[in-house]
C-alpha positions as CSV (number, residue, x, y, z in Angstrom):
1,M,0.0,0.0,0.0
2,V,1.1,3.6,-0.7
3,L,0.2,4.6,2.8
4,L,2.6,2.0,4.3
5,A,5.4,3.7,2.3
6,S,4.6,7.1,3.8
7,M,7.5,7.2,6.2
8,F,9.1,10.5,5.2
9,D,11.5,13.1,6.6
10,W,9.3,15.1,8.8
11,N,12.1,17.3,10.3
12,S,13.2,19.4,7.4
13,F,10.8,22.3,8.0
14,D,10.4,24.2,11.2
15,P,7.2,26.2,11.1
16,Q,8.2,28.2,14.2
17,T,11.1,29.8,12.4
18,E,10.4,29.3,8.6
19,I,6.9,30.7,8.3
20,P,7.5,34.4,7.4
21,D,5.5,37.4,8.4
22,L,2.1,37.1,6.7
23,S,0.9,40.7,7.4
24,G,-1.9,41.7,5.1
25,K,-2.6,38.2,3.7
26,T,-6.1,36.7,3.5
27,I,-6.1,32.9,3.8
28,I,-8.9,30.3,3.1
29,V,-8.7,26.8,4.4
30,T,-11.4,24.4,3.2
31,G,-12.5,21.6,5.6
32,G,-13.1,21.7,9.3
33,M,-9.5,21.1,10.3
34,L,-8.5,24.7,10.7
35,L,-6.2,24.1,13.6
36,C,-4.7,21.0,12.0
37,I,-3.3,23.1,9.3
38,F,-1.7,25.5,11.7
39,G,-1.6,23.1,14.6
40,C,1.9,21.9,13.9
41,L,3.1,25.1,15.6
42,S,3.9,24.6,19.3
43,D,1.2,27.0,20.2
44,P,-1.3,26.8,17.3
45,A,-3.8,29.2,18.8
46,N,-1.0,31.8,18.7
47,F,-0.6,31.5,14.9
48,Q,-2.4,34.7,14.3
49,S,-0.3,36.8,16.7
50,Q,3.0,35.1,15.7
51,H,2.6,35.5,11.9
52,N,0.1,38.3,11.5
53,P,-2.2,37.2,8.7
54,E,-4.9,39.8,7.9
55,H,-7.7,37.2,7.9
56,L,-8.0,33.5,8.4
57,I,-11.1,31.8,7.0
58,C,-12.3,28.3,7.7
59,A,-14.6,27.2,4.9
60,A,-16.4,24.1,6.1
61,R,-19.7,22.2,6.2
62,S,-19.7,21.8,10.0
63,E,-20.2,25.1,11.6
64,S,-19.9,23.7,15.1
65,K,-16.5,22.2,14.5
66,A,-15.2,25.3,12.7
67,L,-16.5,27.6,15.5
68,A,-14.8,25.4,18.1
69,A,-11.5,25.7,16.3
70,I,-12.0,29.5,16.0
71,A,-12.9,29.8,19.7
72,D,-9.6,28.1,20.5
73,I,-7.7,30.8,18.6
74,K,-9.8,33.7,20.0
75,N,-9.3,32.4,23.6
76,V,-5.6,33.2,23.2
77,N,-5.9,36.1,20.9
78,P,-9.3,37.9,21.2
79,S,-8.5,40.3,18.4
80,A,-7.7,37.6,15.8
81,K,-9.6,38.0,12.6
82,V,-10.8,34.4,12.1
83,S,-14.1,33.5,10.6
84,F,-16.3,30.7,9.4
85,L,-17.6,30.3,5.9
86,E,-20.2,27.7,5.2
87,L,-19.2,25.4,2.4
88,D,-20.6,22.1,1.3
89,L,-18.4,20.8,-1.5
90,S,-21.0,18.2,-2.5
91,S,-23.3,21.0,-3.7
92,F,-22.6,23.6,-6.4
93,K,-25.3,25.8,-4.9
94,S,-23.4,25.9,-1.6
95,V,-20.1,26.4,-3.3
96,K,-21.4,29.4,-5.2
97,A,-23.0,30.9,-2.1
98,A,-19.7,30.5,-0.2
99,A,-17.7,32.1,-3.0
100,D,-20.2,35.0,-3.2
101,A,-20.1,35.5,0.5
102,F,-16.3,35.7,0.6
103,L,-16.1,38.0,-2.4
104,S,-18.7,40.4,-0.9
105,H,-16.5,40.9,2.2
106,H,-12.9,40.7,1.1
107,T,-10.7,42.6,-1.3
108,R,-7.9,40.1,-1.7
109,L,-7.1,36.3,-1.5
110,D,-3.4,35.3,-1.0
111,L,-3.6,31.7,0.0
112,L,-6.2,29.0,-0.8
113,F,-5.7,25.7,0.9
114,N,-8.1,23.2,-0.9
115,N,-7.8,20.9,2.1
116,A,-11.2,19.3,2.5
117,G,-12.0,15.9,1.2
118,I,-13.6,12.4,1.8
119,M,-12.2,8.9,1.5
120,A,-13.4,5.3,1.2
121,Q,-17.1,6.2,1.1
122,P,-19.9,3.9,0.0
123,P,-21.2,4.7,-3.5
124,F,-23.3,7.8,-3.7
125,L,-24.0,10.8,-6.0
126,T,-23.6,14.4,-5.0
127,A,-26.5,16.9,-5.3
128,D,-25.3,17.7,-8.8
129,G,-25.0,14.1,-10.0
130,F,-21.4,13.2,-9.7
131,E,-19.8,10.2,-8.1
132,G,-19.4,11.2,-4.4
133,Q,-15.6,11.2,-3.9
134,F,-14.9,12.8,-7.3
135,G,-17.7,15.3,-6.8
136,V,-16.4,16.5,-3.4
137,N,-12.7,16.1,-3.9
138,H,-12.5,17.5,-7.4
139,M,-15.7,19.1,-8.7
140,G,-16.5,21.1,-5.6
141,H,-13.0,22.5,-5.3
142,F,-12.8,23.1,-9.1
143,L,-15.9,25.3,-8.9
144,F,-14.8,27.1,-5.7
145,T,-11.3,27.8,-7.1
146,R,-12.8,28.9,-10.4
147,L,-15.0,31.4,-8.7
148,L,-12.2,32.8,-6.6
149,L,-9.5,32.9,-9.3
150,P,-10.4,36.5,-10.5
151,K,-9.8,37.8,-7.0
152,M,-6.6,35.8,-6.7
153,Q,-5.4,37.3,-10.1
154,E,-6.2,40.8,-8.8
155,T,-4.2,40.1,-5.7
156,A,-1.3,38.8,-7.7
157,R,-1.2,42.1,-9.6
158,L,-0.6,44.0,-6.3
159,P,3.0,44.8,-5.4
160,N,5.0,42.4,-3.2
161,T,2.4,39.5,-3.4
162,D,2.9,35.8,-3.6
163,V,-0.4,34.1,-4.4
164,R,-0.7,30.4,-4.0
165,I,-3.2,27.5,-4.3
166,I,-2.3,24.3,-2.3
167,N,-4.3,21.3,-3.4
168,L,-4.4,18.3,-1.1
169,S,-3.9,15.1,-3.1
170,S,-2.6,11.7,-1.9
171,G,-0.3,8.9,-2.7
172,G,-3.6,7.1,-3.4
173,H,-3.7,8.7,-6.8
174,R,-1.9,5.6,-8.0
175,W,-5.1,3.6,-7.3
176,A,-6.9,5.5,-10.1
177,L,-8.8,3.6,-12.8
178,P,-6.8,1.3,-15.0
179,G,-7.1,2.2,-18.7
180,G,-7.3,5.9,-18.4
181,G,-6.9,7.1,-14.8
182,W,-9.8,9.5,-15.1
183,I,-12.6,8.2,-17.2
184,P,-15.4,10.9,-17.7
185,E,-18.0,8.3,-18.6
186,T,-17.8,6.9,-15.1
187,V,-18.1,9.9,-12.8
188,K,-21.7,10.8,-13.6
189,T,-22.7,7.4,-12.0
190,D,-22.2,6.2,-8.5
191,M,-19.5,3.8,-9.8
192,H,-20.8,1.0,-7.5
193,E,-19.0,-1.5,-9.7
194,W,-15.6,-0.1,-8.8
195,S,-14.0,-0.4,-5.4
196,T,-14.0,2.5,-3.0
197,W,-10.3,2.8,-3.4
198,R,-10.5,3.1,-7.2
199,R,-13.0,5.8,-6.8
200,Y,-10.8,7.6,-4.3
201,G,-7.7,7.1,-6.4
202,Q,-9.5,8.7,-9.4
203,S,-10.5,11.7,-7.3
204,K,-6.9,12.2,-6.0
205,L,-5.5,11.9,-9.5
206,T,-7.7,14.6,-10.7
207,N,-6.4,16.9,-7.9
208,I,-2.9,16.6,-9.4
209,L,-4.2,17.1,-12.9
210,F,-6.2,20.1,-11.8
211,T,-3.1,21.5,-10.2
212,R,-1.0,21.1,-13.3
213,E,-3.5,22.8,-15.5
214,L,-3.9,25.6,-13.0
215,A,-0.2,26.2,-13.2
216,R,-0.3,26.2,-17.0
217,R,-3.3,28.6,-17.3
218,Y,-2.4,30.9,-14.4
219,P,1.4,31.3,-14.3
220,E,1.0,34.4,-12.0
221,I,-0.2,32.0,-9.2
222,T,1.8,29.3,-7.7
223,S,-0.2,26.1,-7.7
224,V,1.0,22.9,-6.1
225,A,-0.4,19.5,-5.1
226,I,0.8,17.7,-2.0
227,H,0.6,14.4,-0.2
228,P,0.3,14.8,3.6
229,G,1.7,11.4,4.4
230,S,0.0,8.7,6.5
231,V,-2.1,11.0,8.8
232,E,-4.3,10.1,11.7
233,T,-7.6,11.9,10.9
234,N,-11.3,11.0,10.6
235,L,-11.0,10.9,6.8
236,G,-11.5,7.1,6.7
237,N,-14.7,7.0,8.7
238,G,-16.6,5.8,5.6
239,M,-14.4,2.7,5.4
240,V,-14.7,2.0,9.1
241,S,-18.5,2.0,8.9
242,K,-18.6,-0.2,5.9
243,Y,-15.7,-2.6,6.5
244,P,-15.1,-2.6,10.3
245,L,-13.0,-5.8,10.4
246,G,-10.9,-4.9,7.4
247,S,-10.4,-1.4,8.8
248,W,-9.3,-2.8,12.1
249,L,-6.7,-5.0,10.4
250,V,-5.4,-2.2,8.2
251,G,-5.3,0.2,11.1
252,W,-3.3,-2.3,13.2
253,V,-0.7,-2.5,10.4
254,I,-0.3,1.2,9.6
255,W,-0.9,2.6,13.1
256,P,2.9,2.7,13.9
257,V,3.6,5.0,10.8
258,L,0.6,7.3,11.2
259,R,1.4,11.0,11.9
260,T,-0.9,13.3,13.8
261,A,-3.0,15.6,11.7
262,Q,-1.0,18.5,13.0
263,N,2.3,17.0,11.7
264,G,0.5,16.1,8.5
265,A,-0.1,19.8,7.8
266,L,3.6,20.4,7.6
267,N,3.9,19.7,3.9
268,Q,1.0,22.1,3.1
269,L,2.5,24.8,5.2
270,W,5.9,24.3,3.6
271,A,4.3,24.6,0.1
272,A,2.5,27.8,1.1
273,V,5.6,29.7,2.3
274,A,8.8,28.1,0.7
275,E,10.9,30.1,-1.7
276,R,9.8,29.6,-5.3
277,G,12.2,28.0,-7.8
278,D,13.7,24.7,-9.0
279,G,16.3,24.2,-6.3
280,K,16.2,21.8,-3.4
281,K,13.5,22.6,-0.9
282,M,12.1,25.2,-3.2
283,V,8.5,25.1,-4.5
284,K,7.7,24.9,-8.2
285,S,4.3,25.6,-9.6
286,G,2.5,22.5,-11.0
287,A,4.6,20.0,-9.0
288,Y,3.5,17.3,-6.6
289,Y,5.3,17.0,-3.2
290,V,5.5,14.3,-0.7
291,P,6.6,14.9,2.9
292,L,8.6,16.8,3.4
293,A,9.3,19.2,0.6
294,N,10.3,16.4,-1.8
295,E,9.0,16.6,-5.4
296,E,7.9,13.1,-6.5
297,A,8.0,11.8,-10.0
298,L,4.5,11.4,-11.4
299,T,2.7,8.4,-12.7
300,Q,1.9,8.0,-16.4
301,F,-1.6,9.4,-15.8
302,A,-0.6,12.2,-13.4
303,R,1.9,13.6,-15.9
304,D,-0.4,13.5,-18.9
305,D,-0.8,17.1,-19.9
306,D,-3.5,16.3,-22.4
307,L,-5.5,14.5,-19.7
308,A,-5.2,17.5,-17.5
309,R,-6.4,19.8,-20.3
310,R,-9.4,17.5,-21.0
311,L,-10.3,17.3,-17.3
312,W,-10.3,21.1,-17.1
313,E,-12.4,21.5,-20.2
314,W,-14.8,18.8,-19.1
315,S,-15.2,20.2,-15.6
316,A,-15.7,23.7,-16.9
317,A,-18.4,22.5,-19.3
318,E,-20.2,20.6,-16.5
319,V,-20.3,23.6,-14.1
320,E,-21.4,25.9,-16.9
321,E,-24.1,23.5,-18.0
322,R,-25.6,23.8,-14.5
323,G,-25.4,27.6,-14.6
324,Y,-22.2,28.2,-12.7
């Protein structure tokens, strides 16, 4: 399994000393794990006061979880500008409402962490008719990013800016569908004939393809895909509910190599602040990084530029067909 190989160098990035001053920057993190992104700091609730971002926004489906994380920050720093943005990535209507709400209140967007996702879910369709894992992990983020891109382009034109999009992929992208990796004819069904891991692998492959095409189309924005490593989160709850015995066995095997979600955020944080370029420990737009700060060679499907272009055009046509 890819996850079993995820024993990486976790000590090559120190967020306490290597995250620069973020004064003036507006940051969005999708998913309810706001403090997991910044929780690798020794005092995560002090992130706001230590690094001075202008505004930190948690875009998530669960308001209660997001508000709990925000409360932790405000307990330490009452003046912190941290807010909740309701976002359900399985619904284009919700994605559009979230983007509109953000754009009506903010004049810039410097960092977008497309961090939310689901894994190992039983077959289902999203509200807009896409296979569930593909719909949430790719289509929801595709539309959200598409709606925010004009604001990010505006921000990139300002002096002394460094605008980035960090897409959470996975080593599981290698489990994508044989014979094409991403097969558009499949993703408007629930794909019940495919295993949950094939469905997940397809969605994670599309995260990398989306990143590569973002980099090609928007060179003024640094776009990267990252693998967090084997991380202990609730992402696999769908697998646990459907395959309790198998999940217990897998968990028993991989538990020794699991990292906390806080440490799992290190690769994302590194990608968001590292110096841009082609050198060692530098970040390059369009690349895929495994922990920590290591560019990994891509699979045949993941490096297919034509497949990336076709995915983008297909995704754009699907959202436009639905009025977005």
